[in-house]
matplotlib code that plots the C-alpha trace (Angstrom):
import matplotlib.pyplot as plt

x = [88.9, 91.1, 90.5, 93.2, 94.4, 96.2, 98.6, 101.4, 102.3, 106.1, 105.9, 102.2, 103.5, 106.0, 104.7, 102.3, 105.2, 106.5, 103.6, 103.3, 102.0, 104.1, 102.8, 101.8, 102.8, 103.8, 101.7, 102.2, 104.4, 107.9, 106.7, 103.6, 104.4, 101.4, 102.1, 99.5, 98.5, 96.5, 93.7, 94.9, 92.5, 91.0, 92.1, 95.8, 95.6, 93.7, 96.3, 98.8, 96.8, 95.9, 99.5, 98.1, 100.3, 104.2, 106.2, 110.2, 112.4, 114.8, 111.9, 109.4, 113.2, 114.5, 110.5, 110.7, 114.7, 113.4, 110.0, 112.5, 114.6, 111.3, 110.6, 113.7, 113.5, 110.6, 111.1]
y = [88.1, 90.1, 93.7, 96.2, 99.1, 101.6, 104.3, 106.7, 107.5, 105.8, 106.3, 104.5, 101.6, 101.6, 100.6, 98.5, 96.9, 96.6, 94.9, 92.3, 93.3, 93.8, 94.9, 92.8, 95.8, 99.9, 100.8, 104.5, 107.0, 107.3, 111.0, 109.5, 105.5, 104.4, 100.5, 98.3, 95.8, 92.9, 92.2, 95.0, 95.4, 99.3, 98.8, 99.1, 102.1, 103.4, 102.8, 104.2, 107.7, 107.5, 106.7, 103.9, 100.4, 100.3, 99.0, 98.5, 101.5, 99.1, 97.4, 100.4, 102.4, 98.7, 98.7, 102.1, 101.6, 98.3, 99.9, 103.6, 100.3, 98.9, 102.6, 103.0, 99.6, 99.7, 102.9]
z = [90.8, 93.1, 93.9, 92.7, 95.0, 93.3, 94.5, 93.0, 97.0, 96.9, 100.9, 101.0, 98.5, 101.1, 103.8, 101.7, 101.1, 104.3, 105.8, 103.2, 100.3, 97.1, 94.1, 91.4, 88.0, 88.2, 85.0, 83.2, 81.9, 82.7, 85.3, 86.4, 87.4, 89.3, 92.0, 91.2, 94.9, 94.6, 97.7, 100.1, 103.1, 103.5, 107.1, 106.1, 104.0, 106.8, 109.3, 107.4, 107.6, 111.0, 111.2, 113.7, 113.0, 113.3, 111.1, 111.8, 110.5, 108.6, 106.6, 106.1, 104.0, 102.9, 101.2, 99.8, 98.7, 96.8, 95.3, 93.9, 92.4, 90.7, 89.0, 87.7, 86.6, 84.8, 83.0]

ax = plt.figure().add_subplot(projection="3d")
ax.plot(x, y, z, "-o")
ax.set_aspect("equal")
plt.show()
């Protein structure tokens, strides 16, 4: 079974998408949506929190917009 990583943090999720990790689903009521990912290495999340892994701003903002569209589409 694949490990799941869940987060309501849109910025963190956009970073994960920019790093190549796409969410498998969105869960929860409209006012408390959570993105669910599979097999996100803890190191990637730690790099986000430590601000040690640069990501292209274009890729990051594209990922952010993509996730926002997905939030509203699944509401």
